[in-house]
Steps between C-alpha positions, in 0.01 A plus 500: 500500500145608592230381258151644463232381262250766396169320450127558465208298630351283230814518285573153361856586399563636850387175660726304265796721586443454874484122457826489301681718755388272783602192302849649465514557875532876456413728791289789371228745596182517292360855481163602355538763229150635578583559866783746437463817292866511399506135395180556304654799322809305404370152429121512457480322162829310531430250779642268597826688549796361691707754694847430633617750760222731380591484129290318237686203351220310323132530418222321318512121483752409769546130437798291614711592197439874546591483869814300425612778267465775760570312825743234385458125495233361727541239769341165418405255773424130452453195716821322603532129568790282614678548167556864607668410830846621397378846400270534802779393736746744342256790531410409858865500604561832325199668659535358852878532509464857623299385801773300670476737799147388591449336840428215473646465148268428210460134414527597134877535531541137605292358216646279231388471141341166589300670778368751248420224252289319761320825585412561137398139448261505794345848483633682194625853457563768242786653302514858378700576186625822349623483141510124538721497811368365832496794744251403770327203659260391770368178645152401611330314781129427517265501794123438485416869471825670404785484254825568682781673313850408615859589416423802281837566338606774258850523357651806676636620166143538371316635803274801452366380162163366613612136524377445856164657414466284191574184701241588763232587246566163335451329837174687553369384161612148588305510826191626319525226238517236776207646692712603797367820662826642633873529437719494810870540569744553784725803550781530752450777754868589455441600136240783511562586135348167396190569707464839332534342155216257562281763662525701177368193318196485728620252763424553867638349819280217625698396806840523664702186566745508795831326542437157656492534876486881501260786433737678258362524148690283253295525179178650370231305322352714222210436264288639220146391406463375144212569264392169356497449125157455349461192291 
């Protein structure tokens, strides 16, 4: 499902629509109606207009309720503490269960619910919900100048619905609110699809980490600078 938002510079409703789409974790392309003759002919006085696969599906005030009607229920993300350990552990096992072939194996598969509870108690995390059901999670770790995102987990039955994007955007807002200038994470070299996913979200490779005692790349450290919130 390819989404485009037809906008215009200086359009207040357009800016609101962009903000709501980002809050939902939707991936979309913003296009300027005044930069394209055909778009101008079709939508000049109708912006903002949301196109799905090239067809208009909504226009005017595109608030959360309007987008829910045309795109389906949105993903909500909230902070998760130790009381969420059972759900976070379940989601982690579901998501990482398909990576049993990794060498060396992921430490996530050996975790217990108590391990997850301690993680959340010490550093916190987040849960993503869809229609009230927990469908994604992540955990955090803080360094002096970076918020590390760990154990990003999306229920395989709900992948492709913007849950991973919503979790990462939540983490970026969290970093900004804490005055941390960067979000970082680690990606296994053996899973290039994960690297591609984060690159689409604006993350770049900072350094390569080898297997201990060798020069073979084990995992990639990736990061994204964060715009600080103005208080």
